[in-house]
N, C-alpha and C positions, 0 to 999 in steps of 0.2 A: 774455488768453491763453485758448484753448479748454480746456474741462475734459474730457479724455479724447478718444480717437480715434473718429471716426464709424464706422458699421457696415460701410462698404465696404472697410475694411482687414482682409482675411483672406488668409493665405498658407500654402502647404504647407511641409513640412520638407525640408532638403537630403538628397541621396542619394549615389550612387556616385562622383561627381567628387571628393568629399572624400577618399576612400580613396586614389586615385591621386596626389593632391597630397601626401598625407602620405608615401606610399612614396618619392617623389622629393624630399622635403624642400622643397617649394614652398609659398608662402604667397599669399593673395589679399587684395586690398582689399575684396572682398565680405564676408569675415569681419571684418576689422579695422574697417570702417566700419559694420558691423551693417546691411547693406543689407536692406530688407524683402522683396526678391525673391529672396533667396539660394536658397530652396527651389525656386521655380518655375524659375529659370535653371539651377541645378545639375542638376535633374531632367532638363532638356533638353540638358545638355552644355555650358553656357556658364560660363566662369570667367575672371576677369581676374587676370593674374599680375603682381604688382609686383616689379621686379628689384632685389634687394639687390646690393651691390658684390661679386658672386661671378662670376668669369670663366667658370665652368662652367655657370652658370644658363641661358644661351642654348641650350646643348646639352640640358640637362635639360628645358627647355620644349619644344623640338622633339620630344624623345622622348615627353613626356606627350601633346602634341597629336596625334601620330601614333597613339598607343594609343587615344585617344578616338574617332578616326575622324570628327571633325567637318569641316565644309566652311567654317566661318567662325569665326574666333577673335579675341578682344579682348585686347590686352595693355595693362596700365596699371601705374601705380606711384604712391606718394606722391611729393610734390615732392622732388627730390634736388639742392637748391641746394649741397650739400656736394661735389658732383662738378663739375668745371670746365665740362663741356658739359651739365650738368643731366641726364645719363644718356642723351642722344640717341644716343651711339655704342653703348651697350649695347642700346638698343632696335633700332637699325639692324642690329646683328650678329644679334640674335634673329630679325628679319624675314628676313634673308638665309638663315639656317639653315632656317627654316620653309619658305621658298619652294624651297630646295634639296631638302628632304625630301618636299615635296608641292607642286609648282608650281601646281596648280589651287586650292590653299587661298587663301581670301580673308582678308587680315589687316587688322585695324583696330588702331591704337594711340591710346589715350586718354592724352594727355600734358599736362604743365604748360605754362606759357608760356615756359619756359626763360629766365626773367628778361628776356624780350624779345630774346634772342640769336638773330638770324635765321640765323646760320651753323649753329646747332644744329637749327633748323627745316629748313634745306636738307638737312642730313645725313640726317635721318629721311625727309623727303619723297622723296628719291631712292633709298631703300633697297629699293624693290620693293613698298612699302606700297600698299594699296588704298584705305584710308579713314584720313584724318588727323583725329583728334577732339581738341578742346580745349574745355573747358566755360567759358563766360562766366559761368555760375552765377546771375546776377541782373541786374536793370536797372541802368542807370548810377548813379542816385541812391543805391542801397543798397550799391554796391561797397565803400565804405570801412568799412561795418559788418559785411559778410558775409565779405569776403576779406582775405587777408594784405595788409599795407600795401605790399609789394613788387609785388603784382599790380595790375591795373587794367583797366578797360573797353577803352580804346584799345589797350593793350598786347596784350590778348587778341585783339582784332580784327586787329591787325597780323600776328600769327603765323598766323592762319587765312588771311588774304589772301596772305601770302608763300608758304605751302605750295602753294597752287594756282598761284601765279605761277611757281614754279620747276618745277612739274609740272602742266601744265594738265589732264591727264586724271585727276588725283587727286580723289577725293571728300572733301569737308570736312563736318564734323559738329560740333554743339555742343549743350549742354544748359542748361536754365534751371529752377531750382527755384522753385516758387510757394508762397505762404503766409508770406512774410516782410514783408508790408506794401506790396507793389508795387501800382500801379494798373493798370487795363486799358490805359490809354493808354500807360503806360511799357512794358508787355509788347509791345504792338504796335509801338512805336517801336524796341524792341530787335530785333524781327523784321525791320523795314525796314532797320536798320543791317546786319544779317547778310546780307540779300539784296543789299545794295549791294556787298558783297565776294564775292558768288556762293557763299555757303555753301549746300550741297545739302540737308543734313538737320538738323532741330532736334527736340529732345525736351523735353517738359514733364512734371515730376513734382512731387508734394507734398513740401515740405520736412518732414522729421521730425527731432526733436531727439534726437541719439544719446545724450547724457548731460546732466546738470544743468549742466555747465560750458559747454555750447553755447548758442547763441541760442535763445530760446523761439519756438515757433510762434505767429505772429500770428493766422492763421486757416487753417481747412481749406477748401480750394477745392473746390467741388462738381464732380461729374462733368460736369454741364451746362456749366460754365464752361471746363473742359478741352476739351470738344467745340468750344466757340466758338473757342478759340485754335487748335485744329487746323484749323478751317474757314478762319480768317483766314490762317494760314500757307500753306495750300494755294492760296488766292487770290493770295498774294504771290509764289508760284512756287517754293516749296521742293519738291524732288523727293519728299521724304517727311517727314511730321510725325507723331511719336508723342506723344500727349498724354493723360495719365490720372493719377489719384492714385498708382498704384503703379509708374508708368513711371520708369526710371532710364536714364542715358546708355548703359549696357551692359545691354541688355534683349533677351531672346531673340526676342520677337515682332517687334521692330524689326529685329533682325539678320536674321531670316528674310526679311523684305521687302527689306531692302537687298541681301542676297545675290542674290536673284532679279532685282532691278532692275539690279544691276551686270552680271550674266551676260547679261541681255536686251539691255542697251545695247551691250555689247561684241560680242555676236553680230551685232546689227544694224549696228554699225560695220564689222565685217569683211566683211559682205555687200554694203555700199554701195561 
């Protein structure tokens, strides 16, 4: 296990987004997961909102996002296996309200695998969503060590594939954490598996151990290796690859690019 973090891990502190979240009694995975990019993203107006079982939260979320004046928002949550549909109905309702309040807003939902329930995937995919995101997390060999036993590599692939099947114009996105002991060959094979089901966007970031109760970091991947995986991903045909030590699945630099990519492709589609 490495002794300490390398010099390239430096981030700013969070700012005004925190105040508006507190005013509306909303909470974020960014805080609870101790994301290293919380300062950078929140300073730019990015925040991911996990839905507790509160029927008024979709309305609160729409109000908060309208106040922020952002053009791209990411909604996410912890896994909600305690809810029959995994929370997909709550997500879908929130997306519908956001689109009603601001039709031009681009909405991404970063969700669980809904226990492989494709009806839940369908419900969210058809809600007006722009980007369906689900993180495969790691390579096939390491799934059983990194993820909950109820999750799985093929189950994750099936949800991403189904989302695009029921709504072909939907963008799909996933994220892989590096530094858990994966090999280069395994990472590249994972990218090939994702492209086989037409996933559009992939992000790579360094795994960081949140607490002593979590898995240890096996190694810190160099910026040069992250650049290599970005180049491979682009060659394989991903529309966008974000790859770097501080990159996370909900990351403002990536969202800026995806926002403009979507708007450009939709404009070109309307003109043709």
